[in-house]
Legacy VTK file of the C-alpha trace (Angstrom):
# vtk DataFile Version 3.0
C-alpha trace
ASCII
DATASET POLYDATA
POINTS 213 float
-7.168 -12.982 39.043
-3.486 -12.340 36.990
-5.090 -9.714 34.064
-5.233 -11.225 30.850
-3.020 -10.040 27.889
-3.912 -9.781 24.212
-0.593 -11.154 22.700
-2.170 -9.784 18.791
-2.654 -6.654 20.356
0.705 -6.317 21.852
2.586 -7.529 18.142
0.074 -4.663 16.685
1.107 -2.023 19.191
5.248 -2.950 18.520
4.763 -3.150 15.100
3.047 0.122 14.990
5.557 1.699 16.613
8.633 0.112 14.426
6.479 2.186 11.511
6.693 5.206 13.714
9.885 5.410 14.114
10.970 4.232 10.566
8.416 7.411 9.388
10.029 9.990 11.599
13.695 8.462 12.057
14.173 6.639 8.920
14.272 2.580 8.906
17.959 2.859 9.503
17.484 3.559 12.755
15.185 1.022 13.724
16.411 -1.365 16.298
14.680 -3.093 18.956
15.950 -0.876 21.759
14.523 2.287 19.359
11.055 0.250 18.788
10.918 -0.471 22.661
10.839 2.992 23.646
8.571 3.932 21.246
5.936 1.619 22.348
6.580 2.402 25.816
7.906 -1.484 26.969
11.069 -2.906 27.555
13.441 -4.740 25.138
13.151 -7.787 26.767
9.259 -7.779 25.785
9.577 -7.016 22.219
12.095 -9.636 22.105
9.757 -11.864 23.906
7.221 -11.312 21.053
9.570 -10.926 18.182
13.292 -12.347 19.174
14.833 -10.920 15.999
15.054 -7.763 14.196
14.053 -9.669 10.904
11.055 -10.719 12.359
9.496 -7.533 13.554
10.215 -5.963 10.168
8.405 -8.891 8.427
5.353 -7.879 10.754
5.608 -4.532 10.573
5.554 -4.710 6.606
2.787 -7.265 7.048
1.347 -4.898 9.012
1.580 -1.969 6.464
-0.102 -4.120 3.966
-3.119 -4.912 5.810
-3.741 -1.640 6.779
-3.612 -0.247 2.999
-5.784 -2.866 2.091
-8.516 -2.047 4.470
-7.976 1.681 2.812
-9.254 0.443 -0.485
-11.783 -1.525 0.861
-12.946 1.244 2.429
-12.779 3.123 -0.699
-14.582 0.305 -2.760
-17.535 0.039 -0.094
-17.963 4.039 -0.747
-18.623 3.239 -4.315
-21.974 3.018 -6.235
-23.514 -0.424 -7.400
-22.949 -1.722 -9.509
-18.757 -1.129 -9.348
-17.393 -0.714 -12.647
-14.277 -1.594 -14.214
-12.823 1.980 -14.275
-13.855 2.538 -10.860
-12.320 -0.189 -8.989
-9.017 0.245 -10.534
-9.302 4.308 -10.286
-10.224 3.409 -6.411
-6.891 1.019 -6.387
-4.865 3.761 -8.061
-5.853 6.776 -5.512
-4.865 4.495 -2.563
-1.865 3.957 -4.403
-0.694 7.664 -3.994
0.771 9.270 -1.040
-2.149 11.942 -0.124
-2.638 11.798 3.451
-0.641 11.461 6.620
-1.674 7.972 6.874
-0.769 6.748 3.131
2.419 9.134 2.941
3.968 7.244 6.144
2.864 3.963 4.475
4.556 5.106 1.185
7.499 6.317 2.650
8.035 3.271 5.079
7.253 0.915 2.361
9.672 2.684 -0.270
12.408 2.081 2.791
11.534 -1.696 3.070
12.096 -1.357 -0.906
15.891 -0.256 -0.557
16.566 -2.766 1.381
14.993 -5.719 0.288
17.686 -5.232 -2.420
20.237 -6.891 -0.317
17.835 -9.063 1.704
16.566 -11.596 -0.737
14.016 -13.398 2.133
12.332 -9.441 3.085
12.050 -9.202 -1.102
9.838 -12.678 -1.374
8.705 -12.591 2.039
5.896 -10.520 1.726
7.723 -7.722 0.182
7.163 -9.368 -3.339
4.312 -11.498 -2.629
1.998 -8.286 -1.679
2.185 -6.708 -5.012
1.855 -9.690 -7.030
-1.460 -10.067 -5.128
-2.484 -6.945 -6.331
-1.143 -7.131 -9.539
-3.092 -10.542 -9.944
-6.002 -9.087 -9.036
-6.437 -6.088 -10.880
-5.714 -8.438 -13.521
-8.606 -10.802 -13.155
-10.879 -7.110 -13.404
-9.474 -6.206 -16.333
-9.906 -9.797 -17.882
-13.429 -9.545 -16.554
-13.817 -5.804 -18.287
-12.407 -7.132 -21.349
-15.086 -9.747 -21.496
-17.989 -7.905 -20.791
-16.612 -5.214 -23.542
-15.180 -2.320 -21.589
-11.863 -3.032 -22.290
-10.345 -3.836 -25.820
-9.954 -7.103 -26.666
-6.808 -6.632 -27.997
-5.396 -5.669 -24.730
-3.547 -8.235 -22.223
-4.762 -7.839 -18.921
-1.968 -8.966 -17.131
0.128 -7.002 -19.089
-2.237 -3.906 -18.439
-1.919 -4.703 -14.760
1.715 -4.468 -14.548
1.560 -1.124 -16.266
-0.616 0.166 -13.197
1.299 -1.046 -10.814
4.343 0.477 -12.646
3.009 3.859 -13.388
0.977 4.230 -9.620
4.370 3.391 -7.901
6.760 5.867 -9.951
3.817 8.317 -9.567
3.670 8.198 -5.762
7.522 8.398 -5.509
7.560 11.923 -7.317
4.438 12.581 -4.553
6.976 11.942 -1.900
9.934 13.698 -2.977
8.023 16.378 -4.106
7.945 16.611 -7.858
4.133 16.680 -8.236
1.374 17.339 -6.139
-1.291 14.200 -5.476
-4.032 15.886 -7.561
-1.629 15.964 -10.462
-0.321 12.579 -10.037
-4.571 11.212 -9.988
-5.007 13.352 -13.123
-2.217 11.551 -14.988
-3.095 8.314 -14.097
-7.025 8.577 -14.673
-5.480 9.837 -18.478
-3.906 6.592 -18.415
-7.828 5.036 -17.510
-9.521 7.216 -19.686
-7.224 5.694 -22.781
-7.351 2.096 -21.632
-11.121 2.012 -21.053
-11.295 4.094 -24.364
-12.901 7.129 -22.476
-13.568 8.691 -18.906
-15.256 7.241 -16.276
-17.029 9.296 -13.763
-16.419 12.191 -12.624
-14.372 12.087 -9.349
-16.004 13.308 -6.173
-15.656 17.100 -5.107
-12.347 18.188 -3.622
-10.134 16.090 -5.216
-8.126 13.309 -4.619
-7.622 12.038 -1.239
-5.849 9.174 0.166
-6.295 6.597 3.370
LINES 1 214
213 0 1 2 3 4 5 6 7 8 9 10 11 12 13 14 15 16 17 18 19 20 21 22 23 24 25 26 27 28 29 30 31 32 33 34 35 36 37 38 39 40 41 42 43 44 45 46 47 48 49 50 51 52 53 54 55 56 57 58 59 60 61 62 63 64 65 66 67 68 69 70 71 72 73 74 75 76 77 78 79 80 81 82 83 84 85 86 87 88 89 90 91 92 93 94 95 96 97 98 99 100 101 102 103 104 105 106 107 108 109 110 111 112 113 114 115 116 117 118 119 120 121 122 123 124 125 126 127 128 129 130 131 132 133 134 135 136 137 138 139 140 141 142 143 144 145 146 147 148 149 150 151 152 153 154 155 156 157 158 159 160 161 162 163 164 165 166 167 168 169 170 171 172 173 174 175 176 177 178 179 180 181 182 183 184 185 186 187 188 189 190 191 192 193 194 195 196 197 198 199 200 201 202 203 204 205 206 207 208 209 210 211 212
């Protein structure tokens, strides 16, 4: 009987190979042949699943986004119940920093995609901008609920504050990548912003400091 092939698994394997090449050698080094070599496959097999480099780039970006969401979900699942708005937002911000190998790879490759998206409108729209837009809307929903519950000043606009949080986390994440500050120092800046946003400190961070992934 012929061996049954898990096509979804193969597509994921190829996308992960692209991410490894991009993280190690830079996105400019990504070619179908380089990805095939990294994946231990023939170029023809890679092209069977992704007929163009653009399709492969999109698939790898979507894979990175799903992995980041999974890590964020794991952080949320570990929080004490009920989850406060402060704790929810802090969990997102902690995941938005490159603090270990997995999250550093994500942010390094994601930043490379950002540069590429500047001259690639299709990549920018699908899914490079769509993903952050979803996160911004989700943060805004949490802040809107916090305002209704009295945890956030009613003068604060949830959509504007969500945009502030994303911009701040992206900027600090880039600073950590290039060695401008440590992940712990970046997280301290984010917590200071949250303290002002929610008019007081949230729960004490767990022992061991910031941790990504």
